[in-house]
KOLBABA-841634 format. One line per field, with one value per atom (N, C-alpha, C): chain; atom name; x, y, z. Coordinates in pm, whole numbers. Layout:
BEGIN
chain <- c(A,...)
atom <- c(CA,...)
X <- c(X,...)
Y <- c(Y,...)
Z <- c(Z,...)
This chain:
BEGIN
chain <- c(A,A,A,A,A,A,A,A,A,A,A,A,A,A,A,A,A,A,A,A,A,A,A,A,A,A,A,A,A,A,A,A,A,A,A,A,A,A,A,A,A,A,A,A,A,A,A,A,A,A,A,A,A,A,A,A,A,A,A,A,A,A,A,A,A,A,A,A,A,A,A,A,A,A,A,A,A,A,A,A,A,A,A,A,A,A,A,A,A,A,A,A,A,A,A,A,A,A,A,A,A,A,A,A,A,A,A,A,A,A,A,A,A,A,A,A,A,A,A,A,A,A,A,A,A,A,A,A,A,A,A,A,A,A,A,A,A,A,A,A,A,A,A,A,A,A,A,A,A,A,A,A,A,A,A,A,A,A,A,A,A,A,A,A,A,A,A,A,A,A,A,A,A,A,A,A,A,A,A,A,A,A,A,A,A,A,A,A,A,A,A,A,A,A,A,A,A,A,A,A,A,A,A,A,A,A,A,A,A,A,A,A,A,A,A,A,A,A,A,A,A,A,A,A,A,A,A,A,A,A,A,A,A,A,A,A,A,A,A,A,A,A,A,A,A,A,A,A,A,A,A,A,A,A,A,A,A,A,A,A,A,A,A,A,A,A,A,A,A,A,A,A,A,A,A,A,A,A,A,A,A,A,A,A,A,A,A,A,A,A,A,A,A,A,A,A,A,A,A,A,A,A,A,A,A,A,A,A,A,A,A,A,A,A,A,A,A,A,A,A,A,A,A,A,A,A,A,A,A,A,A,A,A,A,A,A,A,A,A,A,A,A,A,A,A,A,A,A,A,A,A,A,A,A,A,A,A,A,A,A,A,A,A,A,A,A,A,A,A,A,A,A,A,A,A,A,A,A,A,A,A,A,A,A,A,A,A,A,A,A,A,A,A,A,A,A,A,A,A,A,A,A,A,A,A,A,A,A,A,A,A,A,A,A,A,A,A,A,A,A,A,A,A,A,A,A,A,A,A,A,A,A,A,A,A,A,A,A,A,A,A,A,A,A,A,A,A,A,A,A,A,A,A,A,A,A,A,A,A,A,A,A,A,A,A,A,A,A,A,A,A,A,A,A,A,A,A,A,A,A,A,A,A,A,A,A,A,A,A,A,A,A,A,A,A,A,A,A,A,A,A,A,A,A,A,A,A,A,A,A,A,A,A,A,A,A,A,A,A,A,A,A,A,A,A,A,A,A,A,A,A,A,A,A,A,A,A,A,A,A,A,A,A,A,A,A,A,A,A,A,A,A,A,A,A,A,A,A,A,A,A,A,A,A,A,A,A,A,A,A,A,A,A,A,A,A,A,A,A,A,A,A,A,A,A,A,A,A,A,A,A,A,A,A,A,A,A,A,A,A,A,A,A,A,A,A,A,A,A,A,A,A,A,A,A,A,A,A,A,A,A,A,A,A,A,A,A,A,A,A,A,A,A,A,A,A,A,A,A,A,A,A,A,A,A,A,A,A,A,A,A,A,A,A,A,A,A,A,A,A,A,A,A,A,A,A,A,A,A,A,A,A,A,A,A,A,A,A,A,A,A,A,A,A,A,A,A,A,A,A,A,A,A,A,A,A,A,A,A,A,A,A,A,A,A,A,A,A,A,A,A,A,A,A,A,A,A,A,A,A,A,A,A,A,A,A,A,A,A,A,A,A,A,A,A,A,A,A,A,A,A,A,A,A,A,A,A,A,A,A,A,A,A,A,A,A,A,A,A,A,A,A,A,A,A,A,A,A,A,A,A,A,A,A,A,A,A,A,A,A,A,A,A,A,A,A,A,A,A,A,A,A,A,A,A,A,A,A,A,A,A,A,A,A,A,A,A,A,A,A,A,A,A,A,A,A,A,A,A,A,A,A,A,A,A,A,A,A,A,A,A,A,A,A,A,A,A,A,A,A,A,A,A,A,A,A,A,A,A,A,A,A,A,A,A,A,A,A,A,A,A,A,A,A,A,A,A,A,A,A,A,A,A,A,A,A,A,A,A,A,A,A,A,A,A,A,A,A,A,A,A,A,A,A,A,A,A,A,A,A,A,A,A,A,A,A,A,A,A,A,A,A,A,A,A,A,A,A,A,A,A,A,A,A,A,A,A,A,A,A,A,A,A,A,A,A)
atom <- c(N,CA,C,N,CA,C,N,CA,C,N,CA,C,N,CA,C,N,CA,C,N,CA,C,N,CA,C,N,CA,C,N,CA,C,N,CA,C,N,CA,C,N,CA,C,N,CA,C,N,CA,C,N,CA,C,N,CA,C,N,CA,C,N,CA,C,N,CA,C,N,CA,C,N,CA,C,N,CA,C,N,CA,C,N,CA,C,N,CA,C,N,CA,C,N,CA,C,N,CA,C,N,CA,C,N,CA,C,N,CA,C,N,CA,C,N,CA,C,N,CA,C,N,CA,C,N,CA,C,N,CA,C,N,CA,C,N,CA,C,N,CA,C,N,CA,C,N,CA,C,N,CA,C,N,CA,C,N,CA,C,N,CA,C,N,CA,C,N,CA,C,N,CA,C,N,CA,C,N,CA,C,N,CA,C,N,CA,C,N,CA,C,N,CA,C,N,CA,C,N,CA,C,N,CA,C,N,CA,C,N,CA,C,N,CA,C,N,CA,C,N,CA,C,N,CA,C,N,CA,C,N,CA,C,N,CA,C,N,CA,C,N,CA,C,N,CA,C,N,CA,C,N,CA,C,N,CA,C,N,CA,C,N,CA,C,N,CA,C,N,CA,C,N,CA,C,N,CA,C,N,CA,C,N,CA,C,N,CA,C,N,CA,C,N,CA,C,N,CA,C,N,CA,C,N,CA,C,N,CA,C,N,CA,C,N,CA,C,N,CA,C,N,CA,C,N,CA,C,N,CA,C,N,CA,C,N,CA,C,N,CA,C,N,CA,C,N,CA,C,N,CA,C,N,CA,C,N,CA,C,N,CA,C,N,CA,C,N,CA,C,N,CA,C,N,CA,C,N,CA,C,N,CA,C,N,CA,C,N,CA,C,N,CA,C,N,CA,C,N,CA,C,N,CA,C,N,CA,C,N,CA,C,N,CA,C,N,CA,C,N,CA,C,N,CA,C,N,CA,C,N,CA,C,N,CA,C,N,CA,C,N,CA,C,N,CA,C,N,CA,C,N,CA,C,N,CA,C,N,CA,C,N,CA,C,N,CA,C,N,CA,C,N,CA,C,N,CA,C,N,CA,C,N,CA,C,N,CA,C,N,CA,C,N,CA,C,N,CA,C,N,CA,C,N,CA,C,N,CA,C,N,CA,C,N,CA,C,N,CA,C,N,CA,C,N,CA,C,N,CA,C,N,CA,C,N,CA,C,N,CA,C,N,CA,C,N,CA,C,N,CA,C,N,CA,C,N,CA,C,N,CA,C,N,CA,C,N,CA,C,N,CA,C,N,CA,C,N,CA,C,N,CA,C,N,CA,C,N,CA,C,N,CA,C,N,CA,C,N,CA,C,N,CA,C,N,CA,C,N,CA,C,N,CA,C,N,CA,C,N,CA,C,N,CA,C,N,CA,C,N,CA,C,N,CA,C,N,CA,C,N,CA,C,N,CA,C,N,CA,C,N,CA,C,N,CA,C,N,CA,C,N,CA,C,N,CA,C,N,CA,C,N,CA,C,N,CA,C,N,CA,C,N,CA,C,N,CA,C,N,CA,C,N,CA,C,N,CA,C,N,CA,C,N,CA,C,N,CA,C,N,CA,C,N,CA,C,N,CA,C,N,CA,C,N,CA,C,N,CA,C,N,CA,C,N,CA,C,N,CA,C,N,CA,C,N,CA,C,N,CA,C,N,CA,C,N,CA,C,N,CA,C,N,CA,C,N,CA,C,N,CA,C,N,CA,C,N,CA,C,N,CA,C,N,CA,C,N,CA,C,N,CA,C,N,CA,C,N,CA,C,N,CA,C,N,CA,C,N,CA,C,N,CA,C,N,CA,C,N,CA,C,N,CA,C,N,CA,C,N,CA,C,N,CA,C,N,CA,C,N,CA,C,N,CA,C,N,CA,C,N,CA,C,N,CA,C,N,CA,C,N,CA,C,N,CA,C,N,CA,C,N,CA,C,N,CA,C,N,CA,C,N,CA,C,N,CA,C,N,CA,C,N,CA,C,N,CA,C,N,CA,C,N,CA,C,N,CA,C,N,CA,C,N,CA,C,N,CA,C,N,CA,C,N,CA,C,N,CA,C,N,CA,C,N,CA,C,N,CA,C,N,CA,C,N,CA,C,N,CA,C,N,CA,C,N,CA,C,N,CA,C,N,CA,C,N,CA,C,N,CA,C,N,CA,C,N,CA,C,N,CA,C,N,CA,C,N,CA,C,N,CA,C,N,CA,C,N,CA,C,N,CA,C,N,CA,C,N,CA,C,N,CA,C,N,CA,C,N,CA,C,N,CA,C,N,CA,C,N,CA,C,N,CA,C,N,CA,C,N,CA,C,N,CA,C,N,CA,C,N,CA,C,N,CA,C,N,CA,C,N,CA,C,N,CA,C,N,CA,C,N,CA,C,N,CA,C,N,CA,C,N,CA,C,N,CA,C,N,CA,C)
X <- c(-1884,-1750,-1680,-1788,-1722,-1800,-1916,-1987,-1881,-1791,-1720,-1633,-1497,-1449,-1501,-1641,-1666,-1680,-1783,-1795,-1633,-1547,-1421,-1377,-1351,-1310,-1417,-1517,-1604,-1528,-1545,-1510,-1391,-1254,-1108,-1161,-1224,-1255,-1319,-1406,-1484,-1383,-1293,-1164,-1064,-1038,-959,-1079,-1145,-1260,-1261,-1287,-1239,-1173,-1053,-930,-913,-936,-893,-1026,-1122,-1259,-1205,-1120,-1110,-998,-902,-738,-804,-880,-892,-987,-1063,-1110,-1007,-940,-813,-701,-650,-610,-667,-764,-845,-860,-868,-865,-735,-621,-519,-402,-413,-302,-217,-226,-111,-63,-98,-41,31,-4,56,248,244,334,391,369,443,491,404,452,577,584,691,831,809,926,1008,883,945,1023,955,1060,1130,1225,1327,1474,1548,1642,1724,1672,1736,1656,1759,1637,1567,1578,1487,1356,1350,1262,1161,1219,1196,1093,1129,1106,960,934,870,736,783,721,636,725,672,544,596,484,339,386,255,149,225,159,82,182,122,-25,31,-87,-235,-163,-313,-359,-304,-330,-389,-347,-335,-314,-182,-164,-14,107,240,263,184,212,180,63,77,129,238,306,424,451,580,542,459,398,427,397,386,597,626,771,844,829,919,865,749,702,815,827,888,1014,1124,1230,1260,1142,1122,1174,1104,1058,1136,1275,1383,1371,1226,1162,1258,1292,1381,1455,1610,1718,1686,1757,1723,1727,1871,1926,1822,1727,1632,1515,1528,1333,1393,1530,1476,1445,1457,1389,1247,1160,994,1027,1066,1039,1020,1137,1104,973,976,856,716,693,605,610,670,676,649,656,611,430,401,276,172,188,85,89,134,68,-93,-68,-196,-302,-307,-431,-436,-342,-365,-416,-356,-410,-527,-593,-744,-806,-790,-890,-866,-722,-756,-840,-910,-1001,-1109,-1214,-1364,-1453,-1478,-1531,-1630,-1714,-1845,-1976,-1909,-2074,-2046,-1903,-1912,-1932,-1994,-2010,-2134,-2235,-2377,-2320,-2296,-2284,-2192,-2120,-1985,-2089,-2135,-2196,-2277,-2390,-2478,-2473,-2379,-2304,-2216,-2165,-2056,-2168,-2289,-2356,-2422,-2499,-2570,-2430,-2337,-2228,-2161,-2156,-2156,-2164,-2326,-2411,-2459,-2354,-2337,-2223,-2224,-2151,-2078,-2052,-1974,-1840,-1727,-1599,-1541,-1531,-1472,-1578,-1740,-1810,-1798,-1762,-1752,-1641,-1552,-1416,-1458,-1520,-1537,-1618,-1727,-1807,-1755,-1612,-1540,-1467,-1435,-1313,-1436,-1568,-1643,-1703,-1730,-1797,-1674,-1554,-1430,-1391,-1390,-1402,-1460,-1602,-1726,-1681,-1647,-1650,-1527,-1410,-1331,-1382,-1483,-1536,-1614,-1713,-1769,-1657,-1564,-1498,-1406,-1373,-1321,-1417,-1508,-1599,-1644,-1644,-1660,-1569,-1447,-1347,-1344,-1379,-1369,-1459,-1609,-1734,-1686,-1582,-1596,-1453,-1353,-1238,-1244,-1338,-1371,-1407,-1525,-1608,-1532,-1436,-1298,-1211,-1181,-1074,-1084,-1243,-1311,-1281,-1281,-1241,-1089,-1127,-980,-843,-902,-742,-675,-808,-770,-683,-730,-706,-573,-532,-405,-296,-349,-287,-259,-339,-313,-233,-262,-167,-23,-6,153,156,150,144,206,85,168,223,254,386,509,541,654,629,744,750,763,894,935,800,741,603,502,480,418,451,580,661,659,694,650,522,420,265,248,286,250,317,479,534,419,386,272,141,62,-69,-47,67,97,92,205,214,97,19,-89,-156,-261,-330,-295,-121,-75,-119,-144,-188,-113,-35,21,-103,-157,-287,-376,-440,-531,-463,-358,-312,-322,-266,-222,-411,-468,-628,-680,-678,-736,-626,-525,-448,-489,-528,-588,-729,-768,-926,-886,-820,-779,-717,-646,-624,-662,-777,-866,-1004,-994,-1019,-974,-814,-716,-672,-687,-622,-478,-421,-323,-227,-121,-64,8,33,97,242,313,470,430,326,240,223,127,108,219,293,402,499,508,568,472,346,279,288,306,290,434,539,663,685,629,650,538,432,349,436,526,572,673,748,807,726,660,532,502,448,382,506,594,720,678,608,585,508,437,396,444,599,642,735,787,872,791,640,614,610,617,572,687,779,937,994,894,938,945,1085,1053,1098,1098,1140,1298,1363,1521,1554,1675,1753,1750,1712,1718,1575,1432,1331,1366,1447,1433,1470,1625,1669,1600,1500,1404,1299,1279,1150,1316,1409,1504,1526,1566,1543,1415,1334,1169,1231,1259,1270,1390,1453,1620,1544,1485,1454,1396,1294,1220,1282,1362,1461,1535,1589,1708,1587,1510,1439,1391,1314,1287,1439,1508,1661,1683,1678,1707,1619,1483,1375,1340,1382,1308,1357,1497,1577,1545,1465,1417,1267,1221,1035,1000,1001,908,989,1124,1154,1034,1036,918,818,742,617,597,722,673,674,776,727,614,561,448,317,333,240,198,272,251,224,194,136,38,-50,-211,-255,-405,-435,-509,-547,-674,-532,-513,-428,-419,-514,-569,-455,-473,-414,-279,-237,-44,-10,-81,-48,-28,-88,-107,13,70,197,259,300,462,431,352,377,421,377,451,581,598,720,830,772,906,944,834,882,953,928,963,1120,1154,1274,1342,1266,1399,1440,1338,1340,1454,1462,1526,1645,1739,1814,1889,1808,1841,1908,1823,1765,1920,1998,2170,2259,2239,2347,2273,2197,2097,2202,2325,2421,2475,2487,2556,2520,2358,2263,2257,2234,2235,2373,2482,2619,2603,2538,2550,2434,2335,2263,2333,2386,2419,2539,2622,2695,2638,2582,2495,2454,2379,2285,2385,2516,2627,2570,2512,2514,2579,2652,2726,2746,2546,2543,2627,2692,2746,2648,2532,2424,2360,2382,2323,2406)
Y <- c(-1955,-1961,-1930,-1972,-1965,-1813,-1774,-1679,-1545,-1553,-1485,-1456,-1549,-1530,-1476,-1543,-1478,-1302,-1288,-1141,-1036,-1157,-1102,-1019,-1148,-1150,-1052,-1042,-894,-803,-767,-607,-579,-701,-675,-630,-728,-673,-545,-517,-400,-264,-300,-170,-155,-277,-267,-236,-273,-196,-33,30,118,243,158,201,260,147,134,247,215,354,537,499,624,691,558,590,620,557,550,704,770,887,968,964,1081,1028,908,903,969,924,983,1162,1199,1344,1418,1370,1404,1331,1203,1155,1183,1215,1221,1378,1475,1580,1536,1420,1375,1358,1260,1223,1325,1423,1529,1574,1582,1654,1620,1459,1375,1419,1379,1427,1577,1696,1818,1846,1755,1826,1672,1650,1521,1582,1685,1728,1727,1748,1673,1601,1504,1433,1480,1572,1645,1697,1761,1781,1652,1519,1404,1384,1373,1337,1391,1544,1614,1589,1537,1544,1403,1309,1178,1158,1193,1255,1290,1426,1454,1419,1354,1253,1153,1079,1004,1002,1164,1186,1220,1261,1254,1175,1070,908,804,844,751,595,587,472,495,414,420,322,225,90,171,272,324,427,500,569,484,390,329,265,189,155,218,354,498,545,551,554,480,325,210,225,266,275,398,545,630,615,499,477,395,283,218,228,408,470,557,562,606,777,827,912,1011,933,977,844,914,801,705,598,532,610,693,773,863,944,1033,957,863,783,753,735,703,799,972,1021,1033,994,949,860,752,631,667,732,786,884,995,1026,977,857,754,722,667,622,697,833,939,940,967,1007,957,765,676,678,743,757,853,949,1002,922,804,720,667,631,576,702,749,901,939,930,958,816,671,596,562,640,618,694,784,885,846,833,818,870,798,854,795,717,689,723,835,970,993,997,1059,944,814,660,739,782,787,928,1078,1119,1148,1039,1023,970,824,748,801,855,981,1100,1122,1204,1157,1073,994,903,849,768,874,933,1021,1088,1130,1169,1067,933,837,821,874,850,953,1066,1159,1127,1202,1204,1286,1408,1475,1386,1443,1331,1408,1525,1561,1498,1581,1520,1368,1272,1140,1076,1185,1166,1178,1266,1343,1200,1188,1066,919,911,783,797,938,981,941,1022,1013,860,809,665,561,614,504,521,648,695,647,674,588,419,345,242,191,234,256,248,375,368,242,226,81,-29,-12,-167,-164,-14,22,-48,-20,-26,-161,-249,-361,-453,-413,-453,-443,-375,-327,-430,-431,-502,-651,-683,-824,-892,-773,-804,-901,-870,-947,-1089,-1115,-1219,-1313,-1242,-1349,-1371,-1303,-1359,-1441,-1453,-1529,-1710,-1738,-1850,-1895,-2047,-2088,-2072,-2121,-2140,-1961,-1856,-1770,-1696,-1698,-1668,-1694,-1866,-1869,-1806,-1790,-1712,-1567,-1513,-1370,-1389,-1487,-1413,-1464,-1575,-1597,-1498,-1396,-1336,-1181,-1176,-1043,-1113,-1216,-1204,-1216,-1251,-1286,-1181,-1048,-970,-999,-1097,-1125,-1182,-1276,-1375,-1216,-1124,-990,-963,-941,-864,-988,-1107,-1192,-1187,-1154,-1177,-1010,-960,-799,-880,-889,-933,-971,-1115,-1199,-1140,-1093,-1027,-892,-867,-703,-787,-854,-931,-1022,-1061,-1114,-1045,-989,-872,-748,-697,-611,-439,-411,-322,-331,-229,-212,-149,-45,13,-34,-129,-260,-355,-386,-463,-390,-275,-165,-122,-118,-82,-224,-318,-434,-450,-399,-419,-291,-170,-98,-132,-178,-269,-373,-453,-554,-439,-344,-253,-223,-116,-64,-160,-288,-397,-423,-352,-433,-570,-620,-733,-751,-646,-661,-525,-525,-423,-327,-215,-131,-146,-250,-278,-413,-453,-579,-519,-408,-361,-264,-202,-153,-260,-372,-470,-532,-530,-569,-490,-372,-209,-216,-199,-250,-388,-440,-586,-555,-507,-449,-387,-253,-185,-269,-363,-483,-553,-613,-662,-581,-486,-368,-348,-385,-369,-464,-604,-699,-636,-516,-485,-406,-305,-288,-349,-482,-571,-652,-643,-719,-646,-493,-442,-418,-453,-424,-515,-661,-792,-761,-818,-779,-657,-571,-410,-439,-294,-230,-269,-269,-293,-179,-76,47,14,-9,-18,-151,-237,-317,-301,-240,-183,-56,18,93,-14,-87,-208,-242,-282,-319,-254,-68,20,53,12,24,-97,-225,-306,-278,-208,-203,-94,-27,134,88,-42,-75,-160,-241,-343,-284,-158,-103,-38,18,117,-14,-121,-197,-269,-294,-297,-214,-90,-8,11,-2,57,-109,-187,-321,-360,-312,-350,-287,-170,-58,-41,-162,-136,-138,-180,-134,-5,38,206,283,251,334,323,234,227,259,309,334,548,557,731,733,651,708,708,633,631,771,802,988,1116,1020,1114,1128,1020,1019,875,911,834,706,678,569,515,374,252,312,306,317,433,569,685,673,621,544,510,405,328,400,519,579,664,761,821,741,623,540,491,498,485,579,751,817,885,887,896,780,658,557,625,667,668,794,901,1015,1020,952,914,829,716,647,681,803,838,1011,1063,1119,1093,976,901,849,806,752,911,1000,1122,1190,1199,1270,1196,1040,947,897,918,875,828,906,875,717,736,626,510,513,443,348,470,369,342,358,293,153,158,11,-69,-36,-120,-214,-98,-180,-238,-224,-321,-442,-421,-519,-656,-599,-618,-676,-649,-672,-618,-490,-445,-363,-372,-319,-245,-179,-80,38,81,235,339,335,432,475,334,356,440)
Z <- c(718,690,579,449,317,266,392,343,341,498,516,430,366,267,145,117,-15,-1,101,103,121,170,202,57,-24,-152,-244,-183,-310,-265,-119,-71,-164,-147,-195,-362,-422,-549,-593,-518,-482,-517,-385,-412,-457,-581,-651,-803,-791,-889,-883,-764,-695,-774,-756,-778,-898,-992,-1149,-1219,-1146,-1207,-1187,-1056,-1036,-1167,-1133,-1193,-1319,-1394,-1534,-1554,-1464,-1467,-1486,-1405,-1415,-1542,-1555,-1704,-1816,-1840,-1966,-1937,-1805,-1814,-1847,-1815,-1815,-1851,-1875,-1892,-1992,-2103,-2166,-2105,-2059,-1999,-1860,-1823,-1725,-1776,-1849,-1929,-1961,-2040,-2086,-1974,-1808,-1717,-1675,-1658,-1646,-1701,-1834,-1943,-1917,-1904,-1905,-1736,-1660,-1568,-1457,-1577,-1513,-1545,-1573,-1594,-1452,-1333,-1188,-1141,-1055,-947,-874,-799,-708,-778,-893,-997,-1054,-1108,-1109,-950,-823,-730,-726,-719,-691,-825,-918,-1059,-1050,-1015,-964,-836,-779,-660,-641,-733,-790,-910,-954,-1113,-996,-924,-838,-727,-692,-616,-672,-778,-866,-950,-967,-1036,-917,-800,-690,-735,-812,-821,-878,-829,-806,-939,-907,-1005,-1123,-1161,-1308,-1336,-1250,-1313,-1331,-1255,-1309,-1399,-1476,-1611,-1733,-1677,-1762,-1763,-1680,-1706,-1716,-1716,-1769,-1944,-1975,-2107,-2181,-2092,-2143,-2167,-2102,-2076,-2200,-2211,-2374,-2471,-2468,-2588,-2619,-2512,-2473,-2472,-2440,-2429,-2340,-2187,-2075,-2083,-2017,-1962,-1821,-1832,-1689,-1566,-1582,-1467,-1426,-1565,-1528,-1464,-1464,-1442,-1281,-1224,-1064,-964,-977,-930,-953,-1042,-1059,-972,-945,-888,-740,-706,-552,-555,-581,-574,-592,-654,-715,-578,-490,-349,-266,-254,-178,-239,-363,-391,-361,-299,-337,-198,-95,25,75,-25,-20,-1,-110,-113,38,132,233,345,339,420,378,256,270,339,275,298,470,539,689,786,714,766,787,854,872,758,642,565,516,634,550,528,639,582,442,347,248,117,157,32,-26,30,-34,-116,-54,-156,-273,-262,-368,-530,-475,-528,-604,-519,-599,-668,-700,-745,-886,-873,-943,-1043,-973,-1103,-1240,-1231,-1329,-1407,-1385,-1427,-1509,-1457,-1599,-1697,-1732,-1796,-1881,-1866,-1980,-2046,-2213,-2298,-2268,-2212,-2210,-2088,-2203,-2156,-2006,-1973,-1862,-1783,-1782,-1699,-1600,-1754,-1744,-1650,-1695,-1595,-1448,-1419,-1300,-1225,-1320,-1250,-1242,-1274,-1274,-1136,-1116,-965,-900,-870,-802,-737,-816,-821,-779,-835,-751,-657,-606,-457,-379,-409,-359,-290,-402,-428,-301,-293,-217,-87,-44,85,122,29,59,135,32,48,177,214,340,419,431,555,553,443,475,483,486,536,703,753,910,986,918,959,940,851,844,901,980,1044,1165,1254,1375,1358,1249,1205,1196,1066,1012,1103,1228,1303,1405,1430,1530,1478,1305,1333,1314,1370,1472,1343,1202,1163,1105,1090,1064,1174,1306,1426,1483,1434,1447,1392,1240,1146,1163,1213,1253,1312,1467,1626,1589,1476,1421,1375,1296,1197,1307,1383,1498,1565,1660,1672,1587,1501,1419,1286,1333,1274,1071,1083,956,851,926,888,813,919,864,721,762,599,494,491,413,355,413,409,303,338,285,122,100,-10,-85,-31,-81,-162,-87,-127,-177,-155,-243,-390,-415,-557,-575,-528,-626,-672,-582,-619,-669,-679,-724,-712,-545,-535,-340,-343,-186,-90,-196,-88,-83,-144,-83,9,20,111,245,254,348,399,318,350,427,386,460,600,613,746,831,772,855,922,882,888,1025,1014,1142,1232,1224,1353,1382,1336,1373,1490,1448,1514,1650,1629,1748,1723,1618,1573,1523,1491,1459,1513,1573,1649,1530,1580,1514,1408,1516,1447,1347,1359,1242,1126,1128,1014,937,1013,929,883,942,866,755,699,623,521,565,459,434,447,395,313,368,260,133,141,59,-69,1,-84,-152,-127,-223,-297,-260,-354,-492,-465,-567,-692,-670,-779,-864,-836,-973,-1114,-1084,-1168,-1273,-1236,-1353,-1383,-1264,-1364,-1487,-1460,-1570,-1675,-1646,-1767,-1855,-1791,-1847,-1931,-1920,-1954,-2158,-2237,-2323,-2380,-2280,-2331,-2356,-2343,-2411,-2231,-2268,-2153,-2038,-2063,-1978,-1898,-1970,-1924,-1767,-1817,-1739,-1584,-1636,-1550,-1434,-1542,-1456,-1329,-1373,-1253,-1171,-1219,-1144,-993,-1056,-985,-855,-903,-824,-689,-780,-667,-573,-614,-513,-434,-438,-315,-288,-265,-170,-72,-121,-70,32,-21,79,181,151,249,351,334,421,529,425,483,609,564,648,806,792,868,948,879,951,1084,1086,1224,1313,1328,1388,1431,1360,1361,1500,1592,1718,1750,1747,1782,1699,1564,1439,1476,1562,1576,1654,1798,1898,1888,1795,1734,1656,1562,1503,1602,1713,1779,1830,1874,1946,1790,1686,1535,1578,1603,1577,1666,1713,1790,1740,1632,1549,1448,1505,1445,1315,1187,1081,1030,1077,1076,1138,1244,1261,1140,1084,942,823,803,715,689,844,881,841,910,878,771,673,511,454,497,458,518,674,693,645,620,528,424,334,164,158,257,284,293,417,455,370,312,221,104,34,-58,-80,49,74,78,150,160,12,-92,-178,-286,-259,-347,-379,-317,-324,-415,-401,-421,-564,-647,-753,-895,-900,-1007,-972,-821,-742,-733,-742,-716,-886,-968,-1098,-1138,-1088,-1110,-1025,-915,-857,-915,-991,-1094,-1193,-1273,-1362,-1313,-1221,-1197,-1148,-1072,-985,-1108,-1214,-1369,-1466,-1499,-1530,-1660,-1669,-1831,-1879,-2005,-2064,-2199,-2182,-2288,-2248,-2358,-2311,-2340,-2402,-2392,-2260,-2145,-2036,-1929)
């Protein structure tokens, strides 16, 4: 039993390690340009959405983009109102990670690691960054394979089986589990990847997987909130906006969870790919609903959080 949980923790750490290494490679390669790109294309909400989606897709981390955005707002490089479009885009861009890890990529593990390791030893900056990306992505795929091999043995343990069964039967519990797990490990992608592994072994149903994914979207907001502590009023509002965007989306979708799952089942045969598609559809639709009302949404946040700063 201890061995199984130890292996699970190792694979979770490996997944987060892979995400970090891959992200750092991309940030070191294009980090400054990404910030400049965000600043340049935010004069309209839809441009901010497109910029946020593109940068998040390239960096493979909505949390990194949110921390970057909070920093830009705190430095008054961009305004709070302009940051809303970036947040909406970041939620869409992060779905690329799930779409990638949902595919059967076991055959890519060896080539990515073999290609990446020598590049990590070079002194050339560009090649080193490419090596980080390749090695990090390979590590993620190793972790995903590990999750899948552990899913069934873990579910056979009595305590784990009872928890999994109760979670699968109660969507609200699955939602709360997603919030808690994502808040603790600060990665919605990792939580969703673990959920995919259990779904592929038919331990979780699609509605349960979607509920966990929705909760993970809320839980991952902890990163931006922590980054805003001690910052300006605008930077705190930016973090609050990120939380509200995800909460509103969950409130709208959660009552129709099973209907949504029935529709998503038509898009793919594999449970993991179905969950990835569900995350993509959810984030696109929730962002599309809020995008036309960004000014009203900003006023709503200012009123709810009782902000009286005339500069905002």
